[in-house]
N, C-alpha and C positions, 0 to 999 in steps of 0.2 A: 505493499499497499505505498503510494505516494505519502509525504509530510505533508500536510498544512500548515500554512504559516500560523502561529497563535494568532494570531489576529484578526483571522477566518474563523475561527475554531470558538464553540462553547465549549465551557466546562463539562456542561452536560454529558457529552460525548468524546471527552477527550481519552477516556478509559475505556472506551468501548472496545472491547475485541471480542470477536465471534468464539463461543464452546469449540467451535471443532481445530481452534488452533494451539494444537495439540502443544507442538515446541513453545506458544506462549506460555501457557498453564505450566505446564512443566518447569519451567524457568520462573514461573512465579513462587511455584511451590519454594522451589529451593533458595531462593533469596528470601524467603518471608523469615524470620525468628522462627525457632527452633521452642516453641513451650515445654521446658522441662517440666519433665514428672513431679519435682518439688514443689514446682508452682502450682500445677491440676492440684497436688495433694493438698494443698489449704484453702483450695473452694469444696473439694470430696469430705475432709473435714471439719470445715465447715458445716457444711449439708449436714452430716451424721451427727453434730452434735445438738442440731434440734430437730432432726426428725429422720428415720429410720428408713423412708419409703422411698424408692427409687423407680417408680414408675414412668413418670414423663420428663422429659427434658427438651426445653429450645434452643437452638442456637439460630440468633437475629443478629442477620449479615454475614450470611454464613459463606458467604464466598467461595474457595475452591472444598470448603466441608473440612477442612483440618480440625477444628473443635468439635465439630457432628463427629467423627470419626472418634476422638476420646469420649465423648460422652455416652456415646452406642455402646462402650463398653462395662458401661457402669449402670444405664436403666433403659427399662424393655422396649421402649420407644421415644425417638429423638426426632423431634420434629425441625427440618432447616430450613430458615424463610430469607428472603432477600429478595429487596427493590429489582434487581436484573434477570431476570430470566434465562440469560448466556450464564449467569454466576451458579445457578442453579442447573442449568444443563451439565456443567463441569460439576458440581460437587458429586451428583446421582453419576453420571461416569466413573468417577473415583472411587464413589461409596460401593456402589453396587455389587460388586465383584465379593464382596461381605458382608452385605447387609441388604435385604430385602427393604420392601418397603410396606412389610408388615414390622418391621425395625425401623426404618427410616423412613419416615416420610417428606415432602417439599410441600411448602406454603409462597406463592408469590405475593409478599406484603413487605408494606414500609411496617416499621419498629410500631408508628404510631397505631397503625389499623390493624393489630396483631390480634384484638380480641375482638373485631368482627369476623374472624377465620375462626377461633376457638375458642370454646367455653368456657365462660368465668370460671376460676377456681378449680381448674381443670392440671395443673403444672406443678411439678414439684419443681426444677427449677428453670431459670430463665438465664441465660449467658449470650453475651451479645460483646463480641470484640471489635474494636474499632469504629462502632459502630455508634456509641452514644454521643459523640459531640457532633455527629450530622444530624440528629433526628432534633425535633422542637422539644424541648426538656419536659414539659410539663404534661404534654397530651400521651411525650413516650412514656416515662413514669408511671400517667394513670393506666396506659394500655398494660403494661407490667404488674401492676397493683392486683389489676382487672382478672388475668386470665391466672398469676399465682395461684396453689390452696394458701390458704391458712398457714402458716408455716413453713410456706414456701423459699425458696433461697432464691436472691438476685446478686450473679455476679456480674459486674461489668467491668472491663478495663480498656486501657488504651498505651501502647507504648510510641517513642518516636523515633529519630532515626537512629542509624549505628554510630557508635562510639567507642571510641579508642578505649580500650584498659587501661593500659599502659599509660602511666601521669605524664611522662615526658611526651609521648606522641601525643597526648588529649591538648598539652599546651601548643605543641609548633604543628600538628597535621589537623586536627579537631578545626580548629579555624577557619582553612581551607574548604575541609569538606562542608562543612554548616553553608560557608561561598555557595557552592557548588548545589546545595540543594534551595537555599535562598533564591539563585538565580534562574532557577528550572521555575520554580514558584513565581516568581512575578512575572514571567510569559505567560503562563497559566491564568493566569488572572488577570491581567492587561489583558489577556485575549478573548475574557467573558462577555455575556451579555451585562450590563446594567441592573438588570432585574435579579442577578448574583450578588452580588455585592453584599448587600444584609446577611446572606447565610455566609462570607467566607469571615465576616466581621465575628459571627456568632459563635464560628466553627474555630476561629482562631483565640478567642475568649475561652471556648470553653478547655481549649488545650494548654493555654495558658495557665488555666486555674488549676491541673494537675487533676480533672475532676471534682474539684471541691464544689464546683458551680452548681453539683447536684442535691437536691435539697430533700430532707428524708422526713416527713412529717412523725412526730410522733404517735399518731392515731393510726397509722397505715403502717410503720415498720418499726424493727427494734433491731437492735445487736448488729448496729452499722460499722463496719470495720474499714478502714482507710490503710491500704500498704503504698510506701514506694518507694522505688527501687531506683539508686546514682540518680538523686535532685540534682548533682553537679551537671549534669549532662541539660541537654534540651527536649524538651516532649513536643513541643509546640514544632509541626512542620513548615509553617509561615507563621510571620506577625507582621508588626506594621510597617518593615522592610521594603517586604514583597505585596501587602494589599494596601498599602498606606494608608490604613482607617487606626486611629487610637483605637487602643487595646487594653480594653476594660475589664480586666478578670473579676468575677465575684465569687466569694465563700460562703457557700451554705453547713460550714460544720459546725458542731454542735457538741458540747462542752464535754456530754457523755457518750461522745462516740468514739473508738479505738483508734489508736492514729499509729502505724508501725513504718518507719522510715529506715534505710538499709542502704549503703554502698555497696557494693556488691562484683566485682571485675570480671567475675565469672557468669553472672545472671544468665543466661540464655545465649554461652557464647559461642559467636561463631569465628572461624579461622580465614581471612579474605588476603588475597593482594589486589595488586590495583584493577584487572581484567576482573576477579569477579566483584568489584565494586563497581566498577562500571555496568554492569548484567545488572547487579542491582537498581541503578540508576537508570538503564532501558528499560526495564519491567514495570518501577515504578510511573514509567511519564510514557507509559508505550506508542504516544502519536507523535514524538519526537526525537527524531536523533540526535538533535542538538542534546538533548538531554546527559550522555555520555562522548558530549565532546564531536560528533562526526558533525559539523559542519556547522559550529559554535564557537569562534577562536578562544575567546574568552572562559567558557570553559574547558575547554583541550589544553587551554595552558594553564588551568588550574588543576588540574588530575596529570601535568606534566611534575608540577612544583608539588603534587603528592605524591606521585608515584615516588620521586626522589626520597622524600624525605623519609618514607614506609623502607625504601634500602633497596627499589627498583623492579623490574616485570619477576615475576613471579616469585616474589618475599612474601609470605602471608604474615600479617599481625592479627591478633586480635581482639573481637570488635565487645562489647559488650549492648546493654539497650536500656534507653530511662524508659520507666512502666508507671502507671497506677492502674491499681484494680480496688474495689469497692466491693463489698459484700452487704447484704440487707437480706432479713428477714419480713418475710409479711405478716402482720398480724392476723 
């Protein structure tokens, strides 16, 4: 597919990739963070502390189905939902060999509309990875509250970009990596229609809050726990520099909520060389070859500087990820 200039593309179709593009989706899965079992165990232990029932779970914004696959090992039935029909087709293709539709089913739906597709008080757990900053906060949370059973578990998380684990490389190389991210997002946002402006601002503020923008009414929720890893890194993929708006994050954290902050250089650790980093950007911005340097002199120069600091072609470095996880129980 020939690249369109950013100015001719709207952000709504920028990431549109057909379900039958197997090469892209294999690359997509390989360049995502590898959610560790230790991370999943935090969610599983939390769930078990509140209920022994593991009948129905939802993976909201399922993408290619990585989280769905994990939930299917623990729940009798999993509903994978997404706003993009191609994502659902990819998830189904990847998961069908191991899980038939009696075990995993698929719903084409926004998070905010989940309650219109599924019975109220029917789910034991709802998980949403990378999705919560994109939805309308209040209607999305209300939809989750409606679908969850009393005592049901909500687990939402969001991660930022790859972050050098080594402190020296974090100081010398991370600013260059962040510049590449900002330049790409600046072009995406500049090429979006004006009606998308408010959405980018809302998303930036949600990311910048480290999910603290999520409010949990004590009338509907209990035992709210917030986990944050590697807060020295950058959770937002873009901010004022990229979108041009004043970013005003809000916090709705209550005193009774539990907060755990951890700096862990091995959290979801990847070992990547410069080629793998370029592949990450190629997949993150599938509509633009310049995202990984081809055709964009500034990005190409930045990758050249980054490669030199990393030690050259083929030298692998360790990366971790900034991440925020929020757990809550439906009353």
